[in-house]
C-alpha positions in Angstrom: -8.9 -14.9 2.7 -9.8 -11.5 1.1 -6.2 -10.9 0.3 -3.0 -12.7 -0.8 0.6 -12.0 -0.5 3.2 -12.7 -3.1 6.9 -12.3 -2.2 9.3 -11.6 -5.0 12.9 -11.8 -3.6 14.6 -10.9 -6.9 12.6 -7.6 -7.0 12.7 -7.0 -3.3 9.0 -6.6 -3.4 5.8 -8.1 -1.9 2.5 -7.7 -3.6 -0.7 -7.7 -1.6 -3.7 -8.3 -3.7 -7.0 -7.5 -2.0 -9.9 -9.3 -3.6 -12.9 -7.7 -1.9 -13.6 -4.9 0.6 -12.1 -5.7 3.9 -13.0 -4.6 7.4 -10.5 -2.5 9.4 -9.7 -5.5 11.5 -8.9 -7.6 8.4 -6.7 -4.8 7.1 -4.8 -4.6 10.4 -4.4 -8.4 10.5 -3.0 -8.3 6.9 -0.5 -5.6 7.8 0.6 -7.5 10.9 0.9 -10.8 9.0 2.9 -9.1 6.3 5.4 -7.6 8.8 5.8 -10.9 10.8 6.0 -13.1 7.7 9.3 -15.0 7.6 10.0 -14.0 4.0 9.5 -10.3 4.7 12.5 -8.0 4.6 12.6 -4.4 5.7 14.2 -3.3 2.4 11.3 -4.7 0.4 8.8 -2.4 -1.3 5.2 -3.1 -0.7 2.6 -3.0 -3.5 -1.0 -3.0 -2.3 -3.4 -3.7 -5.2 -6.9 -2.4 -4.4 -8.3 -2.6 -7.9 -10.9 -5.3 -7.0 -12.1 -3.3 -4.0 -15.2 -1.2 -4.6 -14.9 1.2 -1.7 -11.8 2.6 0.1 -11.6 2.7 3.9 -13.5 5.4 5.8 -11.5 8.5 6.8 -11.2 7.3 10.4 -10.2 3.9 9.3 -7.6 5.4 7.0 -6.1 7.3 9.9 -5.8 4.2 12.1 -4.3 2.2 9.2 -1.8 4.9 8.5 -0.7 5.0 12.1 -0.2 1.2 12.0 1.8 1.5 8.8 4.1 4.0 10.5 4.8 1.6 13.3 5.1 -1.5 11.2 6.9 -0.1 8.1 9.0 2.9 8.9 11.1 4.1 6.0 9.6 1.7 3.6 8.1 2.4 0.2 4.4 1.5 -0.1 2.7 1.8 -3.5 -1.1 1.7 -3.4 -3.0 0.9 -6.6 -6.4 2.6 -6.6 -7.7 3.4 -10.1 -10.8 5.4 -9.1 -9.9 9.0 -8.6 -13.5 9.9 -7.7 -13.3 7.9 -4.4 -9.7 8.6 -3.5 -10.3 10.9 -0.6 -9.9 8.4 2.3 -6.6 7.2 0.7 -5.4 10.8 0.7 -6.0 10.8 4.5 -3.9 7.7 4.8 -1.2 9.2 2.6 -1.0 12.4 4.7 -1.0 10.6 8.1 1.6 7.9 7.1 4.0 10.5 5.6 6.8 11.2 5.9 7.7 8.1 8.0 6.4 5.8 5.3 7.0 6.6 1.6 3.5 6.2 0.2 2.4 6.9 -3.4 -1.0 6.1 -5.0 -1.1 4.8 -8.5 -3.8 4.0 -11.1 -2.0 0.9 -12.4 0.0 -1.9 -10.9 2.7 -1.4 -13.7 3.3 2.2 -12.6 3.4 1.1 -8.9 5.9 -1.6 -9.7 8.1 0.8 -11.7 8.2 3.2 -8.8 9.1 0.4 -6.3 11.8 -0.7 -8.7 13.3 2.8 -8.5 12.2 3.8 -12.0 10.3 6.8 -10.7 11.1 8.8 -13.8 8.8 6.5 -15.9 6.0 6.0 -13.3 2.9 8.1 -13.4 1.4 8.5 -9.9 -1.8 10.0 -8.8 -0.5 11.1 -5.4 3.0 11.8 -4.5 4.5 12.6 -1.1 8.3 12.7 -0.7 
């Protein structure tokens, strides 16, 4: 699998680590598996770590993924870790389309993303913010 999911009940968080570029279908499958997973709770924050991925989705793929996120995760916090600001444009499309139904922020580090999901937004440094 090009991704793994780790559920942390104590932090009310799930971390999705993506280990290589994934197709749009693989990304959609991941979102659906996450939402239907028996450990998933609607009050969990979602941290999607894309550090190991070389390329973000295309703009069109980002729009479709954002629409799926709006249906599957309304009102939830999703922190996306993407350290490469030079290739962030498609993720900006995802951020715009998913908001405001889904609270999405893009971070350079997993630590900052985790702090934001843990409601310590005053100490988290985000690349993109939409509230």
